Residue, then its C-alpha position, 0 to 999 in steps of 0.5 A: m528521248i525528247d525533253r518537253p516542257k511541261s505545258n501551262n494546261y498540265e500544270w493546272y490539272i495537277k494543281h486542280d481537283l477534278t473529281e467530279y470528272s470521275g471516270k471520264w476523259v477530260a480536254i484541258h485548254d487554256e487552264k480550264v476544262v472544255a470537254a469530258d466524255k467517258d468515251f476518249n473517241s468521243l472526246v477527241n472527236e469534240v476537241t478537233k472541231r474546236f481546237k488544235m490538238s497541240d493546244v489541249f491536255l488530255t487525260h482520264i480522270p480515275q475513280k480510284d487512286i491512280a493516275l493516268v496521264y496522256t498527252q499527244c506526241 
């Protein structure tokens, strides 16, 4: 198992209310939401045109009290 430090984007994500993005995938870069889309592939396509993926935190904002966190390995 690789022990990776938490990113600033992840720390920002867990401290902010992103319910306005409920049901969407969001991309966080430099501690702000830079893109959101209901379709994950569309979000990735948009984000890769603008940023290095290693600098972006991707997650889904659920509509219920469930937290799913995805990040690039």
